[in-house]
C-alpha positions in Angstrom: 6.5 261.1 -4.1 7.2 263.6 -0.6 7.8 260.7 1.8 10.7 259.7 -1.1 12.2 262.6 -2.3 11.9 264.9 0.6 11.1 263.0 4.5 15.0 261.7 4.2 17.0 265.2 4.8 14.3 265.7 7.8 16.2 262.9 10.1 19.3 262.7 11.3 21.8 259.5 12.0 22.8 261.7 16.0 19.4 260.7 17.9 18.0 256.7 18.0 14.8 257.9 17.1 15.8 259.5 13.5 18.3 257.0 13.1 15.5 254.4 12.3 13.3 256.5 10.5 15.9 258.1 8.8 16.7 253.7 7.9 13.7 253.4 6.9 13.9 255.0 3.6 14.5 253.7 0.5 17.8 256.7 -0.1 19.0 256.1 2.3 19.0 252.3 2.0 20.6 252.9 -1.4 24.1 254.9 0.0 24.7 251.8 2.3 24.5 249.7 0.3 26.2 251.5 -2.3 29.5 252.0 0.4 32.0 250.1 0.1 33.4 250.1 3.7 32.0 249.8 7.4 30.6 253.1 8.5 33.4 254.3 11.7 32.7 252.8 15.0 32.9 255.5 16.7 31.4 257.6 14.9 28.5 259.9 17.0 25.2 258.4 14.8 24.0 255.5 14.8 25.0 253.6 11.5 22.6 251.6 8.9 22.6 248.0 8.7 23.4 246.0 5.3 20.0 243.2 6.1 18.1 246.5 7.3 18.9 247.5 4.1 17.5 245.0 2.0 14.5 244.7 4.0 13.8 248.2 3.2 14.2 247.4 -0.3 12.1 244.2 0.2 9.1 245.9 2.2 8.7 249.6 0.4 7.1 247.5 -3.2 5.2 244.9 -1.3 4.4 248.0 1.4 3.2 249.8 -1.9 1.2 246.9 -3.8 -0.6 246.5 -0.6 -2.1 249.8 -0.5 -2.8 250.1 -4.3 -4.9 247.2 -3.9 -6.3 247.8 -1.3 -7.4 251.7 -2.6 -9.2 249.0 -5.7 -11.6 247.5 -3.9 -12.5 250.5 -2.3 -12.8 252.3 -4.2 -16.3 253.6 -5.8 -16.9 252.2 -9.1 
């Protein structure tokens, strides 16, 4: 829960590494996908891309399912 809600607010788009982490989060991907205009090319931040946002939406559920399978298989019954 912390990763999805609080962690994205700790990263900005001003530095490249921080923008990369920020754009890998679901809220930032959603924000980019619902934006109907292109980002200002003269802005000081690094903008997310639409294909990158779709990749985030594909990878988060796949990662969650993979972790769930690993945890269930290794769980002591």
